[in-house]
PAZAPA-4460 file (N, C-alpha, C; in steps of 0.05 Angstrom, whole numbers, plus 32768, in hexadecimal, padded with zeros to 4 digits):
% residues 203
    n_x    n_y    n_z   ca_x   ca_y   ca_z    c_x    c_y    c_z   seq   type   mol
   8012   7FE7   7FFF   8001   8004   7FFF   800E   801E   7FFF     1      M     A
   802B   801A   8009   803A   802D   8009   803E   8039   7FEE     2      K     A
   8041   8028   7FDD   8048   8031   7FC2   8031   803D   7FB3     3      E     A
   8015   8032   7FBE   7FFC   803F   7FB2   7FF5   805B   7FBC     4      F     A
   7FFE   8060   7FDB   7FFD   807C   7FE2   8011   808D   7FD5     5      W     A
   802A   8085   7FD3   803E   8093   7FC8   8039   809E   7FAE     6      D     A
   802E   808C   7FA1   8021   8092   7F81   800E   80AE   7F80     7      E     A
   7FFE   80A5   7F94   7FE4   80B7   7F97   7FED   80D3   7F9E     8      R     A
   7FFD   80D4   7FB7   8007   80EC   7FC1   801A   80FD   7FAF     9      Y     A
   8028   80F1   7F9A   803F   80FD   7F8D   8032   8114   7F7D    10      S     A
   8018   8114   7F79   800F   8122   7F5E   800D   813F   7F6D    11      K     A
   800D   8155   7F5D   800F   816E   7F68   7FF4   8177   7F73    12      P     A
   7FDD   816F   7F71   7FC5   8176   7F82   7FC7   8163   7F98    13      D     A
   7FB6   816B   7FAA   7FAE   815F   7FC4   7F9B   814A   7FC1    14      Y     A
   7F9F   8130   7FC4   7F8B   811B   7FC0   7F72   811F   7FC9    15      A     A
   7F72   8128   7FE5   7F57   812B   7FF2   7F55   814C   7FFB    16      Y     A
   7F64   8158   7FEC   7F5E   8179   7FF0   7F74   8184   8003    17      G     A
   7F72   819B   800A   7F86   81AB   801B   7F74   81B5   8037    18      R     A
   7F5C   81B2   8035   7F4C   81BC   804E   7F45   81A2   805E    19      D     A
   7F3D   81A4   8078   7F3B   8192   808E   7F20   8186   8085    20      P     A
   7F22   816C   808D   7F07   815C   8092   7EF2   816C   809B    21      N     A
   7EDC   8170   8095   7EC7   817E   80A4   7EBE   8176   80BC    22      E     A
   7EBD   815C   80C0   7EB9   814E   80E0   7ECC   8153   80F3    23      F     A
   7EEC   8151   80E8   7F01   815B   80F8   7EFC   8171   8100    24      F     A
   7EFA   8188   80F0   7EFB   81A1   80F1   7EE9   81A8   8107    25      K     A
   7ECE   81A2   8106   7EBA   81A6   811A   7EC5   819A   8134    26      K     A
   7ECC   8183   8138   7ED3   8174   8151   7EEA   817F   815E    27      Q     A
   7EFC   8188   814E   7F1A   8192   815A   7F13   81AD   8165    28      I     A
   7EFF   81BC   815B   7EFA   81D9   815E   7EEF   81D7   817C    29      G     A
   7EE6   81C1   8187   7ED5   81BF   819F   7EE4   81B6   81B8    30      L     A
   7F01   81B0   81AC   7F14   81A9   81C5   7F2A   81C2   81CD    31      L     A
   7F31   81BA   81E5   7F4A   81CD   81F0   7F61   81C7   81DD    32      P     A
   7F74   81D9   81D7   7F8A   81D3   81C8   7F9F   81C0   81DB    33      V     A
   7FA9   81AD   81CC   7FC1   819B   81DA   7FD1   818E   81C0    34      G     A
   7FD7   8174   81C8   7FEA   8166   81B6   7FD3   8150   81A9    35      K     A
   7FD7   814C   818D   7FC9   813E   817E   7FDA   8130   816F    36      I     A
   7FD1   8112   816D   7FDC   80FB   815A   7FC9   80F8   813F    37      L     A
   7FD6   80FA   8129   7FC5   80F8   8112   7FCE   80E3   80FF    38      M     A
   7FC8   80C7   8105   7FCF   80AE   80F4   7FCB   80AD   80D7    39      P     A
   7FD7   80A2   80C6   7FCE   80A0   80A9   7FC6   80B9   809D    40      A     A
   7FD6   80CD   80A5   7FD1   80EF   809E   7FD4   80F6   8083    41      E     A
   7FDD   80E1   806E   7FE0   80EA   8052   7FEE   8104   8050    42      G     A
   7FE0   8119   8040   7FED   8130   8036   7FE4   8148   804A    43      E     A
   7FD9   8141   8069   7FDE   8154   807A   7FCB   8169   8084    44      G     A
   7FB4   8163   806F   7FA0   817B   8071   7F96   8179   808F    45      R     A
   7F8B   816B   809C   7F83   8168   80B7   7F9B   8172   80CC    46      N     A
   7FB0   8169   80CB   7FC3   816B   80D9   7FCC   818E   80DD    47      A     A
   7FCD   8193   80C7   7FD6   81AE   80C1   7FBF   81C0   80C9    48      V     A
   7FA4   81B8   80C7   7F90   81CA   80D0   7F92   81CD   80ED    49      Y     A
   7F98   81B6   80FD   7F99   81B5   811F   7FB4   81C3   8121    50      A     A
   7FC5   81C3   811A   7FE3   81D7   811D   7FD9   81F0   8117    51      A     A
   7FC7   81FD   8106   7FBA   8215   8107   7FAC   821E   811E    52      Q     A
   7F9D   820B   8125   7F91   8216   8145   7FA2   8213   815C    53      L     A
   7FBA   820A   8153   7FCE   820F   816D   7FD6   81F7   817A    54      G     A
   7FC9   81DE   816E   7FCF   81BF   817C   7FEF   81B8   8172    55      W     A
   7FFB   81AF   8182   8015   819E   817E   800C   8183   8172    56      Q     A
   8016   8180   8156   800D   816E   8146   8028   8158   8143    57      V     A
   801C   8142   8144   8033   812C   813A   801D   811A   8126    58      E     A
   8025   8112   810F   8019   8106   80FD   802D   80ED   80F0    59      A     A
   8023   80DA   80E7   8032   80C4   80D7   8021   80B7   80BF    60      F     A
   8030   80AB   80AD   801F   80A2   8093   8038   8090   808E    61      D     A
   8031   807C   8079   8046   8068   8070   804E   8075   8055    62      Q     A
   8047   808C   804B   804E   8097   8033   805D   80AF   803A    63      S     A
   807C   80B0   802A   808D   80C5   802D   807F   80DD   801C    64      A     A
   8074   80CF   8005   8069   80E7   7FF3   8051   80FE   8004    65      E     A
   8046   80ED   8012   8032   80F7   8022   803D   810F   8039    66      G     A
   8054   8104   8042   805E   8117   8055   8068   812D   8047    67      R     A
   8079   812F   8034   8081   814A   801E   806B   8159   801E    68      V     A
   8057   814F   8013   803F   8163   8011   8031   816D   802A    69      K     A
   8032   8160   8041   8025   816A   8059   803B   817F   8062    70      A     A
   8052   817D   8062   8064   8190   8068   8065   81AA   805A    71      L     A
   8067   81A7   803E   805C   81C0   802C   8043   81CD   8037    72      E     A
   802D   81BF   803B   8015   81CD   8045   8019   81D9   8059    73      L     A
   8028   81CA   806C   802A   81D9   808A   803C   81F1   8086    74      A     A
   8055   81F1   8075   8062   8207   8072   8051   8221   8065    75      K     A
   803D   8219   8052   8030   822C   8042   801C   823A   8056    76      E     A
   8012   822D   8070   7FFF   8235   8084   8010   8241   8099    77      K     A
   802B   8242   809A   8037   824D   80AC   8034   823E   80C7    78      G     A
   8032   8226   80CA   8034   8214   80E0   804D   8201   80D8    79      V     A
   804F   81F0   80F4   8060   81D9   80F1   8051   81C1   80FC    80      S     A
   8059   81A5   80F3   804E   8191   80FC   8064   8177   80FE    81      I     A
   8069   816A   810B   8079   8155   810F   806E   813C   8101    82      A     A
   8079   8131   80EB   8073   811B   80DB   8083   8105   80D5    83      Y     A
   807C   80EC   80DD   8090   80D5   80DA   8082   80C5   80C6    84      Q     A
   8091   80B9   80B6   8089   80A3   80A2   8092   808B   80AF    85      V     A
   807D   8077   80AA   8080   805B   80B5   8065   804F   80BD    86      G     A
   8063   8039   80C4   804E   8029   80CD   804C   8031   80ED    87      N     A
   803B   802C   80F7   8034   8038   8114   8046   8027   812A    88      L     A
   804B   8006   8125   8059   7FF7   8133   8077   7FFE   8135    89      N     A
   807F   800E   811F   809A   8017   8119   80A7   8032   8128    90      D     A
   808C   8040   8130   8092   805B   8139   8094   805F   8156    91      L     A
   80A0   8074   8160   80A0   8075   8181   808E   808B   8186    92      S     A
   8078   8080   8193   8063   808F   819A   805D   808A   81B6    93      L     A
   8065   8098   81CB   8063   8097   81E7   8044   8091   81F1    94      P     A
   8042   807D   8200   802B   807C   8210   801E   8095   821E    95      D     A
   8000   8099   821F   7FF8   80B1   822E   8003   80CB   8228    96      D     A
   8008   80D0   8210   8016   80E9   8206   8004   80FB   81F5    97      S     A
   7FE8   80F3   81F0   7FD9   810A   81DC   7FC1   810D   81EA    98      F     A
   7FBB   811E   81E5   7FA2   812A   81ED   7F84   8122   81D9    99      N     A
   7F91   8121   81C3   7F7F   811B   81AC   7F88   8108   8196   100      A     A
   7F7B   80F9   8188   7F82   80E9   8172   7F69   80EB   815A   101      I     A
   7F74   80F7   8144   7F65   80FA   812B   7F69   80E2   8116   102      G     A
   7F53   80D1   811A   7F51   80B6   8107   7F41   80C0   80EC   103      L     A
   7F48   80D1   80D9   7F3A   80DC   80C4   7F43   80C5   80AA   104      I     A
   7F28   80B2   80A4   7F31   80A2   808C   7F47   8091   8090   105      Y     A
   7F50   8086   80AA   7F69   8077   80AE   7F5B   805D   80AD   106      A     A
   7F5E   8051   8093   7F54   8033   808D   7F68   8025   808F   107      H     A
   7F72   8019   80A6   7F86   8001   80A0   7F7C   7FE9   809C   108      F     A
   7F8F   7FD9   8093   7F89   7FBE   8088   7F7C   7FAE   80A3   109      S     A
   7F6A   7F9C   8093   7F58   7F8D   80A6   7F60   7F81   80BE   110      A     A
   7F7A   7F71   80B7   7F88   7F63   80D0   7F92   7F70   80E4   111      E     A
   7F95   7F90   80DE   7FA7   7F9C   80F2   7F92   7FB4   80FC   112      I     A
   7F7E   7FBB   80F2   7F75   7FD2   80F9   7F69   7FD4   8117   113      K     A
   7F5E   7FBC   8122   7F5B   7FBF   813F   7F73   7FC0   8153   114      S     A
   7F83   7FAE   8148   7FA0   7FB3   815A   7FAA   7FCF   8157   115      S     A
   7FAA   7FDE   8140   7FAF   7FF9   813B   7FA5   800C   814E   116      Y     A
   7F89   8008   8154   7F78   801A   8164   7F81   8019   8183   117      H     A
   7F8B   7FFB   8188   7F8E   7FF2   81A1   7FA7   8004   81AB   118      T     A
   7FBB   8002   8196   7FD7   800C   8198   7FD1   802E   819B   119      H     A
   7FC3   8037   8187   7FC0   8053   818A   7FB1   8060   81A6   120      L     A
   7FA1   804E   81AD   7F92   8055   81C8   7FA4   805A   81DD   121      I     A
   7FB9   8047   81E1   7FCF   804A   81F3   7FDC   8061   81F3   122      K     A
   7FDF   8071   81DD   7FF2   808B   81DC   7FDC   80A2   81E6   123      T     A
   7FC4   809C   81E7   7FB1   80B3   81F1   7FB5   80B5   820F   124      L     A
   7FAF   80D2   821A   7FAC   80D5   8234   7F92   80C9   823E   125      K     A
   7F8D   80C6   8257   7F74   80C6   8262   7F63   80DF   825E   126      K     A
   7F52   80DD   8255   7F3A   80F7   8250   7F44   8100   8231   127      G     A
   7F53   80F0   8228   7F5A   80FA   820D   7F41   80F1   81F8   128      G     A
   7F46   80FF   81E3   7F2D   80FD   81CE   7F35   80F2   81B3   129      I     A
   7F25   80DE   81A9   7F2A   80D1   818E   7F13   80DE   817A   130      V     A
   7F19   80EA   8165   7F0C   80F3   8151   7F0C   80DF   8139   131      I     A
   7EF8   80D4   8133   7EFC   80BA   811D   7EE3   80BF   8109   132      F     A
   7EEC   80C0   80ED   7EDC   80C1   80D7   7EE7   80AE   80C1   133      E     A
   7ED6   809F   80BC   7EDE   8088   80A7   7EC4   8078   8099   134      A     A
   7EC9   806F   8082   7EB2   8063   806F   7EAB   804B   8082   135      F     A
   7E90   8046   8083   7E82   8032   8088   7E81   8019   807C   136      S     A
   7E79   8003   8089   7E74   7FE9   8075   7E5E   7FEE   805B   137      K     A
   7E4E   8000   8062   7E39   8003   804D   7E44   8010   8035   138      K     A
   7E5C   801B   803D   7E6E   8034   8027   7E6B   8025   8007   139      H     A
   7E72   800E   800D   7E7B   7FFD   7FF0   7E63   8002   7FDD   140      L     A
   7E47   7FFE   7FE3   7E31   8001   7FCF   7E35   801F   7FC9   141      D     A
   7E3E   8034   7FD7   7E3A   804E   7FD0   7E55   8050   7FB8   142      Y     A
   7E6C   8042   7FC0   7E82   8047   7FAC   7E7B   803B   7F93   143      K     A
   7E68   8026   7F90   7E66   8017   7F79   7E55   8028   7F6C   144      K     A
   7E45   8039   7F77   7E34   804B   7F62   7E41   8065   7F5E   145      S     A
   7E59   806D   7F6E   7E66   807D   7F68   7E84   807D   7F6C   146      N     A
   7E95   8071   7F5E   7EAF   806D   7F66   7EC1   8085   7F72   147      P     A
   7EB7   809E   7F68   7EC8   80B6   7F6D   7EC5   80BC   7F8C   148      T     A
   7EB2   80B0   7F9E   7EAF   80B1   7FB5   7EC8   80A7   7FC5   149      V     A
   7ED2   8091   7FBE   7EED   8089   7FC8   7EE9   8075   7FDF   150      G     A
   7EFC   8071   7FEA   7EFF   805B   8004   7F08   803E   7FF9   151      G     A
   7F0E   802A   800C   7F17   8012   8008   7F05   8001   7FF8   152      P     A
   7F0F   7FED   7FE7   7EFF   7FDA   7FD8   7EF8   7FC5   7FED   153      D     A
   7F05   7FC3   8000   7EFF   7FAC   8014   7EEE   7FAD   802D   154      S     A
   7ED7   7F9E   802C   7EC5   7FA2   8040   7ED4   7FA0   805B   155      L     A
   7EEB   7F8E   805D   7EF4   7F8B   807A   7F05   7FA4   8081   156      A     A
   7F0D   7FB6   8073   7F1A   7FD2   807B   7F04   7FDF   807E   157      M     A
   7EED   7FE2   807A   7ED8   7FF4   8081   7ED0   7FED   809D   158      L     A
   7EC0   8006   80AA   7EB7   7FFF   80C7   7E99   8001   80CF   159      F     A
   7E93   7FEF   80E3   7E7A   7FF2   80F0   7E7B   7FFB   8109   160      S     A
   7E61   8007   8112   7E5B   800D   812E   7E6A   7FFE   813F   161      I     A
   7E64   7FE5   813B   7E64   7FD1   814E   7E85   7FCC   8151   162      D     A
   7E93   7FCE   813C   7EB2   7FCC   813F   7EBD   7FE5   814D   163      E     A
   7EAE   7FFD   814A   7EB9   8016   8157   7EB4   8010   8174   164      I     A
   7E9E   800A   817F   7E99   8002   8199   7EAB   7FEF   81A7   165      E     A
   7EB7   7FD6   8194   7EC5   7FC5   81A4   7EE1   7FD5   81A1   166      S     A
   7EE8   7FDF   818D   7F06   7FE3   8192   7F0A   7FFE   81A5   167      D     A
   7EF4   800C   81AA   7EF8   8024   81BC   7EE6   8021   81D1   168      F     A
   7EE2   8007   81DE   7ECE   7FFF   81F0   7ED3   8013   820F   169      R     A
   7EE6   8019   820E   7EEB   8024   822D   7EEE   8041   822B   170      D     A
   7EDF   8049   8216   7EDD   8067   820F   7EC2   8074   8218   171      F     A
   7EBF   8086   8222   7EA5   8095   8223   7E9F   80A4   8207   172      E     A
   7E89   8099   81FC   7E7F   809F   81E8   7E72   80BA   81E2   173      V     A
   7E7B   80C7   81D6   7E70   80E5   81D2   7E5D   80E9   81B8   174      I     A
   7E6D   80DA   81A5   7E57   80DA   818F   7E61   80C1   8179   175      E     A
   7E4D   80A9   8175   7E4F   8098   815E   7E3A   8093   8154   176      L     A
   7E3D   8097   8137   7E28   8093   8126   7E30   808B   810A   177      L     A
   7E1E   807E   80F9   7E2A   8079   80DE   7E12   8088   80CE   178      E     A
   7E1D   8096   80B8   7E12   80A9   80AE   7E17   80AD   808F   179      Q     A
   7E02   80B4   8080   7E08   80BD   8061   7E0F   80DA   8063   180      E     A
   7E2B   80DD   8057   7E2F   80FD   8054   7E39   8101   8034   181      I     A
   7E3D   8117   802E   7E45   811F   8015   7E66   812C   8014   182      N     A
   7E75   811A   8005   7E97   8125   8009   7E99   8137   7FF7   183      L     A
   7EAA   814A   7FFC   7EB6   815A   7FE4   7ED1   8164   7FED   184      S     A
   7EE3   814C   7FE7   7EFF   814D   7FF7   7F15   8146   7FE3   185      E     A
   7F1D   815C   7FD0   7F33   8151   7FBB   7F27   8143   7FA4   186      G     A
   7F38   8133   7F9A   7F2E   8124   7F86   7F20   810E   7F8A   187      T     A
   7F2B   80FB   7FA2   7F26   80E2   7FA8   7F10   80DE   7FB8   188      F     A
   7EFF   80F3   7FC7   7EEB   80F0   7FDC   7ED4   8109   7FCD   189      H     A
   7EC6   80FA   7FB9   7EB1   810A   7FA9   7E9B   80FE   7FA9   190      I     A
   7E85   8108   7FB7   7E6C   80FD   7FB5   7E65   80F0   7FD1   191      G     A
   7E49   80E0   7FD0   7E3D   80D8   7FEA   7E46   80BD   7FF0   192      T     A
   7E4E   80BB   8011   7E57   80A1   8015   7E50   809B   8032   193      G     A
   7E52   8085   803D   7E46   807F   8054   7E62   807E   8069   194      S     A
   7E5F   808F   8080   7E77   808E   8092   7E6C   8085   80B1   195      V     A
   7E7F   807F   80BE   7E7C   807F   80DC   7E8A   8092   80E7   196      I     A
   7E80   80A1   80F7   7E86   80B7   8106   7E8B   80B4   8123   197      R     A
   7EA2   80B8   8133   7EA2   80B4   8150   7EB6   80C3   815F   198      F     A
   7EAC   80CD   816E   7EBC   80DE   8184   7EB7   80D3   819D   199      V     A
   7ECF   80CA   81A7   7ED1   80BF   81C7   7EE4   80C8   81D8   200      G     A
   7EE1   80C1   81F7   7EF0   80CE   8208   7EFF   80B9   8215   201      K     A
   7F19   80B7   821A   7F22   809E   8226   7F21   80A6   8249   202      K     A
   7F1A   8089   824F   7F12   8088   826C   7F2A   8086   827D   203      R     A
***
């Protein structure tokens, strides 16, 4: 998948746009500024937005091309972000060190996605917040009707409410719903899709 993402992010345009995801923008605006982790952050649109609000941002992705674009966007916006390239298990991320985690279309492979969530939860401080938006298992039908809406082709990489409840079972649920939304994010998120939206607080 590294090659796939490097190829996608090597183009001059930003694949998912330069503006933050609307749900992330709304939810992070409700939180006191602190330190945030942005996994699978791609070209950096959400990380850079958080930095503009005054957050201390650490991001990572497997794509070196994504990092290049993210740092370019940060420079343009006059902010700085820390951005590592690699898989979660290869990175040094201390436990209990972040006030928030932004998981925005972080579709990890089916065999590791729950273990990744478990690992990420350990890096979050007690009382820390997870902001999550990703495609639901119903989304495949939307993608068949309109491929430009994007998202994985594998049902197992998509999410259900039950999966989120299980992975974040020790969290206070602030918001958790499955919702049809209209996406207009760059080139690869265009059209109507089905997503899971979750905001939770670590107990």
